[in-house]
KEBABA-581697 format. One line per field, with one value per residue (C-alpha): x, y, z; residue in three letters; residue number from 1. Coordinates in pm, whole numbers, plus 50000, padded with zeros to 5 digits. Layout:
px <- X / ...
py <- Y / ...
pz <- Z / ...
res <- ala / ...
n <- NUM / ...
//
This chain:
px <- 43024 / 42757 / 42504 / 42735 / 42791 / 42411 / 42346 / 42614 / 42457 / 42113 / 42225 / 42417 / 42115 / 41889 / 42133 / 42142 / 41760 / 41724 / 41997 / 41839 / 41493 / 41620 / 41807 / 41503 / 41259 / 41501 / 41578 / 41200 / 41136 / 41418 / 41274 / 40927 / 41076 / 41285 / 40983 / 40776 / 41050 / 41063 / 40682 / 40714 / 40961 / 40730 / 40439 / 40642 / 40664 / 40295 / 40247 / 39930 / 39809 / 39535 / 39487 / 39128 / 39061 / 38733 / 38554 / 38195 / 37957 / 38169 / 38512 / 38427 / 38241 / 38526 / 38785 / 38603 / 38545 / 38910 / 39034 / 38831 / 39011 / 39346 / 39434 / 39599 / 39399 / 39491 / 39186 / 39233 / 38923 / 38912 / 38667 / 38598 / 38306 / 37956 / 37841 / 37532 / 37370 / 37027 / 37125 / 37187 / 36900 / 36716 / 36855 / 36655 / 36580 / 36850 / 37099 / 37019 / 37085 / 37421 / 37510 / 37441 / 37664 / 37948 / 37880 / 37767 / 37395 / 37439 / 37548 / 37183 / 37075 / 37072 / 37059 / 36682 / 36638 / 36278 / 36120 / 35989 / 35765 / 35691 / 35550 / 35239 / 35216 / 34998 / 34889 / 34614 / 34407 / 34468 / 34651 / 34811 / 34975 / 35242 / 35465 / 35786 / 35676 / 35713 / 35945 / 36042 / 36354 / 36466 / 36643 / 36600 / 36331 / 36162 / 36168 / 36387 / 36531 / 36534 / 36776 / 37014 / 37297 / 37560 / 37465 / 37494 / 37834 / 37972 / 37864 / 38037 / 38355 / 38347 / 38302 / 38584 / 38832 / 38761 / 38927 / 39301 / 39382 / 39233 / 39414 / 39164 / 39329 / 39204 / 39380 / 39328 / 39458 / 39617 / 39720 / 39797 / 40160 / 40217 / 40514 / 40504 / 40124 / 40096 / 39949 / 40182 / 40010 / 39897 / 40028 / 39817 / 39816 / 39759 / 39559 / 39873 / 39895 / 40208 / 40228 / 40327 / 40297 / 40144 / 40217 / 40032 / 39996 / 39634 / 39472 / 39094 / 38943 / 38609 / 38578 / 38223 / 38048 / 38283 / 38592 / 38912 / 39096 / 38853 / 38987 / 39341 / 39218 / 38914 / 38803 / 38434 / 38252 / 37947 / 37639 / 37418 / 37061 / 36859 / 36870 / 36729 / 36590 / 36533 / 36494 / 36383 / 36061 / 36128 / 35915 / 35648 / 35542 / 35376 / 35054 / 35150 / 35522 / 35633 / 35536 / 35756 / 35531 / 35599 / 35407 / 35387 / 35386 / 35500 / 35754 / 35872 / 35836 / 35832 / 35898 / 35836 / 35974 / 36047 / 36423 / 36391 / 36110 / 36059 / 36191 / 36059 / 36268 / 36094 / 36262 / 36164 / 36327 / 36381 / 36566 / 36854 / 36751 / 36449 / 36609 / 36469 / 36719 / 36742 / 36920 / 36650 / 36349 / 36236 / 36279 / 36059 / 35788 / 35815 / 35779 / 35482 / 35297 / 35383 / 35483 / 35277 / 34936 / 35039 / 35111 / 34820 / 34628 / 34698 / 35065 / 35073 / 35118 / 35431 / 35562 / 35510 / 35633 / 36001 / 35970 / 35785 / 36040 / 36333 / 36475 / 36797 / 36708 / 36970 / 37014 / 37213 / 37294 / 37163 / 37438 / 37458 / 37778 / 37838 / 38103 / 38424 / 38735 / 39060 / 39358 / 39594 / 39704 / 39707 / 39390 / 39016 / 38739 / 38417 / 38090 / 37981 / 38335 / 38287 / 37916 / 37610 / 37249 / 36938 / 36860 / 36484 / 36495 / 36748 / 36980 / 37329 / 37440 / 37301 / 37514 / 37836 / 37768 / 37718 / 38043 / 38232 / 38096 / 38206 / 38547 / 38614 / 38530 / 38757 / 39049 / 39019 / 39214 / 39515 / 39774 / 39921 / 39813 / 40155 / 40095 / 39943 / 39851 / 39645 / 39474 / 39384 / 39226 / 39028 / 38903 / 38790 / 38603 / 38452 / 38325 / 38134 / 38003 / 37854 / 37626 / 37309 / 37278 / 37434 / 37268 / 36925 / 36961 / 37113 / 36850 / 36558 / 36671 / 36715 / 36404 / 36181 / 36307 / 36214 / 35866 / 35812 / 35870 / 35541 / 35466 / 35195 / 35305 / 35025 / 35256 / 35475 / 35178 / 35020 / 35340 / 35344 / 34980 / 35052 / 35339 / 35116 / 34844 / 35091 / 35256 / 34923 / 34745 / 34842 / 34945 / 35269 / 35293 / 35318 / 35524 / 35763 / 35820 / 35864 / 36110 / 36312 / 36290 / 36394 / 36691 / 36540 / 36543 / 36840 / 36757 / 36788 / 36561 / 36289 / 36326 / 36298 / 35987 / 35813 / 35924 / 35764 / 35455 / 35423 / 35473 / 35212 / 34951 / 35004 / 34963 / 34647 / 34505 / 34588 / 34414 / 34101 / 33811 / 33914 / 34220 / 34220 / 34485 / 34572 / 34591 / 34806 / 35044 / 35092 / 35125 / 35416 / 35572 / 35528 / 35698 / 35985 / 36016 / 36034 / 36310 / 36507 / 36493 / 36614 / 36846 / 37116 / 37142 / 37166 / 37463 / 37625 / 37583 / 37639 / 37370 / 37502 / 37511 / 37167 / 37006 / 37186 / 36972 / 37278 / 37468 / 37175 / 37128 / 37500 / 37502 / 37202 / 37346 / 37688 / 37589 / 37222 / 37142 / 37092 / 37411 / 37622 / 37949
py <- 38264 / 38140 / 38365 / 38672 / 38588 / 38551 / 38892 / 39055 / 38904 / 39018 / 39371 / 39383 / 39261 / 39515 / 39796 / 39691 / 39682 / 40022 / 40175 / 40027 / 40152 / 40502 / 40496 / 40365 / 40624 / 40911 / 40790 / 40757 / 41108 / 41241 / 41069 / 41213 / 41557 / 41521 / 41413 / 41694 / 41944 / 41794 / 41829 / 42194 / 42248 / 42056 / 42283 / 42580 / 42402 / 42305 / 42049 / 42017 / 42267 / 42034 / 41657 / 41537 / 41175 / 41072 / 41196 / 41161 / 41457 / 41639 / 41565 / 41649 / 41970 / 42085 / 42012 / 42227 / 42511 / 42527 / 42489 / 42792 / 42986 / 42897 / 42604 / 42303 / 41999 / 41627 / 41408 / 41039 / 40821 / 40448 / 40359 / 40581 / 40371 / 40515 / 40446 / 40234 / 40368 / 40421 / 40722 / 41075 / 41074 / 41383 / 41739 / 41978 / 42336 / 42466 / 42221 / 42338 / 42698 / 42604 / 42402 / 42708 / 42921 / 42674 / 42699 / 42335 / 42368 / 42217 / 41887 / 41834 / 41869 / 41614 / 41310 / 41246 / 41430 / 41482 / 41785 / 41747 / 42017 / 41865 / 41564 / 41353 / 41219 / 40915 / 40789 / 40546 / 40628 / 41002 / 41195 / 41539 / 41725 / 41971 / 42182 / 42382 / 42741 / 43036 / 43219 / 43573 / 43543 / 43235 / 43349 / 43038 / 42818 / 42638 / 42292 / 41984 / 41731 / 41350 / 41146 / 40849 / 40929 / 40771 / 40988 / 41301 / 41195 / 41125 / 41467 / 41625 / 41427 / 41530 / 41893 / 41884 / 41700 / 41939 / 42214 / 42242 / 42280 / 41944 / 41607 / 41324 / 40988 / 40641 / 40494 / 40359 / 40575 / 40355 / 40603 / 40966 / 41081 / 41263 / 41457 / 41605 / 41621 / 41775 / 41577 / 41616 / 41398 / 41043 / 40700 / 40535 / 40252 / 40373 / 40203 / 40010 / 39858 / 40057 / 40208 / 40575 / 40900 / 41242 / 41560 / 41889 / 42155 / 42062 / 41718 / 41680 / 41347 / 41310 / 40938 / 40880 / 40694 / 40394 / 40610 / 40424 / 40741 / 40902 / 40715 / 40837 / 41199 / 41211 / 41001 / 41004 / 40679 / 40625 / 40463 / 40235 / 40323 / 40140 / 40001 / 40127 / 39857 / 39964 / 39865 / 40022 / 39952 / 40009 / 40128 / 40295 / 40640 / 40751 / 40944 / 41311 / 41228 / 41569 / 41472 / 41233 / 40972 / 40946 / 40666 / 40661 / 40281 / 40019 / 39964 / 40292 / 40507 / 40397 / 40621 / 40609 / 40871 / 40909 / 40894 / 40904 / 40945 / 40568 / 40441 / 40462 / 40417 / 40219 / 40240 / 40163 / 40163 / 39848 / 39804 / 39588 / 39238 / 39243 / 39230 / 38944 / 38751 / 38838 / 38519 / 38272 / 38478 / 38603 / 38968 / 38929 / 38761 / 39035 / 39314 / 39150 / 39036 / 39305 / 39623 / 39614 / 39613 / 39939 / 40112 / 40317 / 40134 / 40399 / 40303 / 39955 / 39797 / 40003 / 39898 / 39530 / 39560 / 39577 / 39281 / 39068 / 39149 / 39049 / 39394 / 39392 / 39458 / 39654 / 39698 / 39998 / 40090 / 40425 / 40593 / 40887 / 41068 / 41405 / 41633 / 41676 / 41881 / 41704 / 41784 / 41728 / 42007 / 42016 / 41803 / 41861 / 41598 / 41662 / 41489 / 41160 / 41098 / 41406 / 41425 / 41198 / 41222 / 41019 / 41033 / 41071 / 41434 / 41367 / 41658 / 41508 / 41644 / 41987 / 41998 / 41905 / 42163 / 42422 / 42314 / 42346 / 42694 / 42804 / 42639 / 42788 / 43141 / 43104 / 42975 / 43240 / 43513 / 43280 / 43312 / 42967 / 42687 / 42603 / 42779 / 42494 / 42729 / 42954 / 42649 / 42538 / 42880 / 42844 / 42501 / 42639 / 42919 / 42675 / 42455 / 42750 / 42910 / 42583 / 42542 / 42716 / 42469 / 42161 / 42193 / 42251 / 41951 / 41720 / 41796 / 41787 / 41466 / 41272 / 41415 / 41359 / 41000 / 40926 / 41067 / 40850 / 40525 / 40345 / 40251 / 40112 / 40360 / 40617 / 40917 / 40829 / 40762 / 41093 / 41275 / 41084 / 41178 / 41534 / 41561 / 41449 / 41699 / 41983 / 41926 / 41901 / 42188 / 42457 / 42814 / 42906 / 42562 / 42379 / 42646 / 42673 / 42301 / 42260 / 42553 / 42372 / 42037 / 42193 / 42372 / 42706 / 42845 / 42698 / 42854 / 42630 / 42866 / 42829 / 42452 / 42461 / 42678 / 42423 / 42124 / 42298 / 42363 / 41994 / 41899 / 42140 / 42053 / 41679 / 41744 / 41938 / 41628 / 41412 / 41651 / 41705 / 41725 / 41768 / 41668 / 41324 / 41162 / 40929 / 41220 / 41427 / 41134 / 41071 / 41444 / 41460 / 41158 / 41313 / 41633 / 41419 / 41245 / 41582 / 41697 / 41375 / 41457 / 41815 / 41837 / 41593 / 41805 / 42125 / 41972 / 41822 / 42128 / 42390 / 42584 / 42925 / 42822 / 42664 / 42958 / 43250 / 43430 / 43633 / 43322 / 43214 / 43563 / 43594 / 43251 / 43338 / 43678 / 43532 / 43206 / 43205 / 43565 / 43636 / 43841 / 43620 / 43486
pz <- 13830 / 13596 / 13767 / 13723 / 13359 / 13308 / 13468 / 13252 / 12941 / 13038 / 13114 / 12786 / 12594 / 12774 / 12697 / 12327 / 12307 / 12466 / 12247 / 11933 / 12036 / 12097 / 11766 / 11581 / 11727 / 11667 / 11318 / 11241 / 11376 / 11162 / 10858 / 10931 / 10981 / 10665 / 10463 / 10609 / 10514 / 10166 / 10145 / 10248 / 09964 / 09732 / 09824 / 09715 / 09379 / 09363 / 09643 / 09846 / 10107 / 10229 / 10232 / 10247 / 10339 / 10172 / 09860 / 09969 / 09991 / 10249 / 10113 / 09755 / 09844 / 10071 / 09806 / 09549 / 09798 / 09908 / 09552 / 09448 / 09718 / 09564 / 09796 / 09641 / 09757 / 09752 / 09801 / 09873 / 09833 / 09904 / 09625 / 09325 / 09199 / 09231 / 09590 / 09652 / 09965 / 10109 / 10316 / 10197 / 09945 / 10067 / 10050 / 10264 / 10143 / 10382 / 10237 / 09881 / 09988 / 10138 / 09827 / 09615 / 09841 / 09763 / 09387 / 09371 / 09304 / 08956 / 09109 / 09206 / 08843 / 08566 / 08803 / 08772 / 09099 / 09226 / 09387 / 09744 / 09885 / 10224 / 10410 / 10405 / 10763 / 10846 / 11189 / 11281 / 10969 / 10998 / 10728 / 10732 / 10445 / 10555 / 10333 / 10370 / 10437 / 10201 / 10439 / 10334 / 10555 / 10365 / 10045 / 09835 / 09680 / 09975 / 09827 / 09889 / 09642 / 09653 / 09444 / 09427 / 09663 / 09438 / 09142 / 09352 / 09494 / 09148 / 09029 / 09326 / 09253 / 08889 / 08982 / 09237 / 09008 / 08722 / 08919 / 08841 / 09214 / 09305 / 09274 / 09330 / 09388 / 09466 / 09769 / 10118 / 10402 / 10669 / 10929 / 11011 / 11033 / 11363 / 11496 / 11846 / 11857 / 11507 / 11218 / 10920 / 10662 / 10591 / 10497 / 10237 / 09985 / 09631 / 09351 / 09246 / 09598 / 09690 / 10036 / 10020 / 10213 / 10148 / 10348 / 10387 / 10659 / 10710 / 10696 / 10694 / 10796 / 10618 / 10571 / 10698 / 10978 / 10953 / 10985 / 11066 / 11155 / 11402 / 11701 / 11641 / 11651 / 11881 / 12178 / 12099 / 12017 / 11799 / 11963 / 11755 / 11849 / 11579 / 11228 / 10899 / 10669 / 10311 / 09944 / 09616 / 09431 / 09065 / 08774 / 08986 / 09104 / 09423 / 09431 / 09496 / 09462 / 09585 / 09942 / 10135 / 10302 / 10676 / 10844 / 11223 / 11226 / 11476 / 11616 / 11471 / 11157 / 10797 / 10491 / 10119 / 09880 / 09513 / 09444 / 09065 / 08814 / 08820 / 09159 / 09515 / 09830 / 10104 / 10445 / 10806 / 11152 / 11360 / 11688 / 11803 / 11900 / 11673 / 11325 / 11116 / 10908 / 10540 / 10436 / 10554 / 10434 / 10773 / 10671 / 10363 / 10570 / 10837 / 10579 / 10414 / 10725 / 10982 / 10803 / 10483 / 10666 / 10831 / 10503 / 10373 / 10098 / 09832 / 09810 / 09972 / 09626 / 09573 / 09914 / 09821 / 09463 / 09553 / 09792 / 09534 / 09268 / 09488 / 09552 / 09751 / 10114 / 10308 / 10684 / 10801 / 11164 / 11289 / 11486 / 11722 / 11816 / 11975 / 11818 / 12013 / 11945 / 11877 / 12100 / 11807 / 11576 / 11195 / 11161 / 11129 / 11136 / 10940 / 10838 / 10995 / 11116 / 11338 / 11436 / 11382 / 11472 / 11398 / 11024 / 11077 / 10958 / 10674 / 10759 / 10782 / 10442 / 10536 / 10852 / 10671 / 10400 / 10674 / 10839 / 10508 / 10447 / 10796 / 10774 / 10433 / 10549 / 10857 / 10647 / 10377 / 10565 / 10621 / 10345 / 10429 / 10658 / 10809 / 11143 / 11353 / 11637 / 11403 / 11255 / 11616 / 11678 / 11355 / 11464 / 11804 / 11634 / 11389 / 11675 / 11826 / 11505 / 11378 / 11684 / 11558 / 11268 / 11422 / 11766 / 11606 / 11378 / 11638 / 11898 / 11657 / 11486 / 11809 / 11978 / 11670 / 11633 / 11996 / 11951 / 11643 / 11839 / 11910 / 12267 / 12491 / 12758 / 12790 / 12837 / 12537 / 12314 / 12424 / 12314 / 11984 / 11915 / 12031 / 11787 / 11500 / 11595 / 11646 / 11312 / 11130 / 11310 / 11059 / 11121 / 11297 / 11457 / 11125 / 10947 / 11243 / 11266 / 10888 / 10876 / 11148 / 10971 / 10637 / 10784 / 10691 / 11043 / 11241 / 11577 / 11885 / 12088 / 11820 / 11844 / 12225 / 12191 / 11961 / 12173 / 12471 / 12258 / 12172 / 12536 / 12668 / 12405 / 12475 / 12846 / 12768 / 12597 / 12897 / 13137 / 12929 / 12975 / 13342 / 13545 / 13707 / 13925 / 13637 / 13392 / 13627 / 13683 / 13311 / 13252 / 13494 / 13330 / 12987 / 13106 / 13239 / 12901 / 12731 / 12962 / 12893 / 12523 / 12572 / 12869 / 12740 / 12425 / 12626 / 12806 / 12495 / 12270 / 12541 / 12724 / 12616 / 12246 / 12261 / 12442 / 12269 / 12011 / 11911 / 11789 / 11572 / 11430 / 11349 / 11180 / 10968 / 10868 / 10782 / 10610 / 10508 / 10406 / 10034 / 10027 / 10255 / 10112
res <- met / asp / leu / val / phe / thr / his / val / cys / leu / trp / thr / leu / leu / ala / phe / val / leu / thr / trp / thr / val / phe / tyr / val / asn / asn / arg / gln / arg / lys / val / ala / lys / leu / ala / asp / ala / ala / thr / glu / glu / arg / arg / asp / gly / gly / ala / asp / val / ile / ile / val / gly / ala / gly / val / gly / gly / ser / ala / leu / ala / tyr / ala / leu / ala / lys / asp / gly / arg / arg / val / his / val / ile / glu / arg / asp / met / arg / glu / pro / val / arg / met / met / gly / glu / phe / met / gln / pro / gly / gly / arg / leu / leu / leu / ser / lys / leu / gly / leu / glu / asp / cys / leu / glu / gly / ile / asp / glu / gln / ile / ala / thr / gly / leu / ala / val / tyr / lys / asp / gly / gln / lys / ala / leu / val / ser / phe / pro / glu / asp / asn / asp / phe / pro / tyr / glu / pro / thr / ala / arg / thr / phe / tyr / asn / gly / arg / phe / val / gln / arg / leu / arg / gln / lys / ala / ser / ser / his / pro / asn / val / arg / leu / glu / glu / gly / thr / val / lys / ser / leu / ile / glu / glu / lys / gly / val / ile / lys / gly / val / thr / tyr / lys / asn / ser / ala / gly / glu / glu / thr / thr / ala / phe / ala / pro / leu / thr / val / val / cys / asp / gly / cys / tyr / ser / asn / leu / arg / arg / ser / val / asn / asp / asn / asn / ala / glu / val / ile / ser / tyr / gln / val / gly / tyr / val / ser / lys / asn / cys / gln / leu / glu / asp / pro / glu / lys / leu / lys / leu / ile / met / ser / lys / pro / ser / phe / ser / met / leu / tyr / gln / ile / ser / ser / thr / asp / val / arg / cys / val / met / glu / leu / phe / pro / gly / asn / ile / pro / ser / ile / ser / asn / gly / glu / met / val / ala / tyr / leu / lys / asn / thr / met / ala / pro / gln / val / pro / pro / glu / phe / arg / lys / ile / phe / leu / lys / gly / ile / asp / glu / gly / ala / gln / ile / lys / val / met / pro / thr / lys / arg / met / asp / ala / thr / leu / ser / gln / lys / gln / gly / val / ile / val / leu / gly / asp / ala / phe / asn / met / arg / his / pro / ala / ile / ala / ser / gly / met / met / val / val / leu / ser / asp / ile / leu / ile / leu / arg / ser / leu / leu / gln / pro / leu / arg / asn / leu / ser / asp / ala / ser / lys / ile / ser / glu / val / ile / lys / ser / phe / tyr / val / ile / arg / lys / pro / met / ser / ala / thr / val / asn / thr / leu / gly / asn / ala / phe / ser / gln / val / leu / val / ala / ser / thr / asp / glu / ala / lys / glu / ala / met / arg / gln / gly / cys / phe / glu / tyr / leu / ser / ser / gly / gly / phe / arg / thr / ser / gly / met / met / ala / leu / leu / gly / gly / met / asn / pro / lys / pro / leu / ser / leu / ile / phe / his / leu / cys / gly / ile / thr / leu / ser / ser / ile / gly / lys / leu / leu / ser / pro / phe / pro / ser / pro / arg / gly / ile / trp / his / ser / leu / arg / leu / phe / gly / leu / ser / met / lys / met / leu / val / pro / his / leu / lys / ala / glu / gly / val / ser / gln / met / leu / ser / pro / ala / ser / ala / ala / ala / tyr / arg / lys / ser / tyr / met / ala / ala / thr / ala / leu
n <- 1 / 2 / 3 / 4 / 5 / 6 / 7 / 8 / 9 / 10 / 11 / 12 / 13 / 14 / 15 / 16 / 17 / 18 / 19 / 20 / 21 / 22 / 23 / 24 / 25 / 26 / 27 / 28 / 29 / 30 / 31 / 32 / 33 / 34 / 35 / 36 / 37 / 38 / 39 / 40 / 41 / 42 / 43 / 44 / 45 / 46 / 47 / 48 / 49 / 50 / 51 / 52 / 53 / 54 / 55 / 56 / 57 / 58 / 59 / 60 / 61 / 62 / 63 / 64 / 65 / 66 / 67 / 68 / 69 / 70 / 71 / 72 / 73 / 74 / 75 / 76 / 77 / 78 / 79 / 80 / 81 / 82 / 83 / 84 / 85 / 86 / 87 / 88 / 89 / 90 / 91 / 92 / 93 / 94 / 95 / 96 / 97 / 98 / 99 / 100 / 101 / 102 / 103 / 104 / 105 / 106 / 107 / 108 / 109 / 110 / 111 / 112 / 113 / 114 / 115 / 116 / 117 / 118 / 119 / 120 / 121 / 122 / 123 / 124 / 125 / 126 / 127 / 128 / 129 / 130 / 131 / 132 / 133 / 134 / 135 / 136 / 137 / 138 / 139 / 140 / 141 / 142 / 143 / 144 / 145 / 146 / 147 / 148 / 149 / 150 / 151 / 152 / 153 / 154 / 155 / 156 / 157 / 158 / 159 / 160 / 161 / 162 / 163 / 164 / 165 / 166 / 167 / 168 / 169 / 170 / 171 / 172 / 173 / 174 / 175 / 176 / 177 / 178 / 179 / 180 / 181 / 182 / 183 / 184 / 185 / 186 / 187 / 188 / 189 / 190 / 191 / 192 / 193 / 194 / 195 / 196 / 197 / 198 / 199 / 200 / 201 / 202 / 203 / 204 / 205 / 206 / 207 / 208 / 209 / 210 / 211 / 212 / 213 / 214 / 215 / 216 / 217 / 218 / 219 / 220 / 221 / 222 / 223 / 224 / 225 / 226 / 227 / 228 / 229 / 230 / 231 / 232 / 233 / 234 / 235 / 236 / 237 / 238 / 239 / 240 / 241 / 242 / 243 / 244 / 245 / 246 / 247 / 248 / 249 / 250 / 251 / 252 / 253 / 254 / 255 / 256 / 257 / 258 / 259 / 260 / 261 / 262 / 263 / 264 / 265 / 266 / 267 / 268 / 269 / 270 / 271 / 272 / 273 / 274 / 275 / 276 / 277 / 278 / 279 / 280 / 281 / 282 / 283 / 284 / 285 / 286 / 287 / 288 / 289 / 290 / 291 / 292 / 293 / 294 / 295 / 296 / 297 / 298 / 299 / 300 / 301 / 302 / 303 / 304 / 305 / 306 / 307 / 308 / 309 / 310 / 311 / 312 / 313 / 314 / 315 / 316 / 317 / 318 / 319 / 320 / 321 / 322 / 323 / 324 / 325 / 326 / 327 / 328 / 329 / 330 / 331 / 332 / 333 / 334 / 335 / 336 / 337 / 338 / 339 / 340 / 341 / 342 / 343 / 344 / 345 / 346 / 347 / 348 / 349 / 350 / 351 / 352 / 353 / 354 / 355 / 356 / 357 / 358 / 359 / 360 / 361 / 362 / 363 / 364 / 365 / 366 / 367 / 368 / 369 / 370 / 371 / 372 / 373 / 374 / 375 / 376 / 377 / 378 / 379 / 380 / 381 / 382 / 383 / 384 / 385 / 386 / 387 / 388 / 389 / 390 / 391 / 392 / 393 / 394 / 395 / 396 / 397 / 398 / 399 / 400 / 401 / 402 / 403 / 404 / 405 / 406 / 407 / 408 / 409 / 410 / 411 / 412 / 413 / 414 / 415 / 416 / 417 / 418 / 419 / 420 / 421 / 422 / 423 / 424 / 425 / 426 / 427 / 428 / 429 / 430 / 431 / 432 / 433 / 434 / 435 / 436 / 437 / 438 / 439 / 440 / 441 / 442 / 443 / 444 / 445 / 446 / 447 / 448 / 449 / 450 / 451 / 452 / 453 / 454 / 455 / 456 / 457 / 458 / 459 / 460 / 461 / 462 / 463 / 464 / 465 / 466 / 467 / 468 / 469 / 470 / 471 / 472 / 473 / 474 / 475 / 476 / 477 / 478 / 479 / 480 / 481 / 482 / 483 / 484 / 485 / 486 / 487 / 488 / 489 / 490 / 491 / 492 / 493 / 494 / 495 / 496 / 497 / 498 / 499 / 500 / 501 / 502 / 503 / 504 / 505 / 506 / 507 / 508 / 509 / 510 / 511 / 512 / 513 / 514 / 515 / 516 / 517
//
């Protein structure tokens, strides 16, 4: 009897739990649907068409671009204070062109920005000066800009918030609101600490490399491949400040560049497992004893100045992540939350500006954004159209960073030396590589051509003055290394997109021509 009574109680309890669960889920779905319907009514009375999570470079630029097209944009940013970063301090010529297409070129003015005309490359006592080419096909001034990232971001935020269609709010987004596979909006905690919700037909996740929302939309994971160590030397100026100093040092590259009229950024790459401690002074000793002797004498004092004056040393992870499409509707992911590559060529901002320009042009024909299926078609088109720029930058950034790593391996060092000689040889080799580095010629086929050129010239050095078994062996290994740099990107970016000259020509005509947009 007791056993029967126990079973009855258990089944009753189970039935209650299941009934309550079904009621709770249905009630929550009804609440979400009711709030979404209310948000639709609110949009008719001036509510948001787009929610943007994050007001960095990408989020702020997108907000302004969409607002100019008549979209009502609600931007939610975790921290409205001026960011203090050591990334995003170099805008390539291609990025400046895209910024001007968005009407944001003035955001790079009045922040003590510095002109950069190219690179000064150093390797084993050799020096090469290379400049961005005067390309008649590039409809903008072929110079870059260096600056404090935080100042640039604040100018973008000011420009975006000045538009009457933009509402810029400080708050922390906790989660996306989803109904039947469609993202309806976000749950966030506002500046008063109150948890609230916001709804819009389209949500854009643009919250950077540390994105908390990426995993709820995409299944791609970021891979940490190295670390950037950097600091600022104040009250000094480099010799020939218009050239970024790239040192092919050990274990990998080092850079110095002017980020204001009085300040110089010093940065270098180190690898996991070999990061000296900052807290106990090991990092300072490492920089002075290991890195400083590799810095050319003409600016070694500047390199040491920041260390001696106790500049804050920062360590930032270098991440790599391929772009993938979300299976959920009503949401788009942009910027470092969507796609990351090695920062050696300083082109992340250029890629997100290109993405914004493409996305804006695809959304312009849509009178409203409530049709989730149409938005999904837009996202699919966006993913293909972006390839000429994104595939070129992703492949070049990751390949160039691998070449810059020092090695005792004869084949790897031959490619490293071959890259230096190719870049400094002048003529179409130098101009072609600098056009690619500057985002002035986003053509994957052109990149493949130059990568093959570097490989063949490096093999030629290994086989001169005449082939030997050792030279042939290392030449074969070097060729294999080159293929390892290229083939994974062909697979990740898509062979047809990488090898199609028509796609690159269409991109250039639509987004980089003087009359485009």
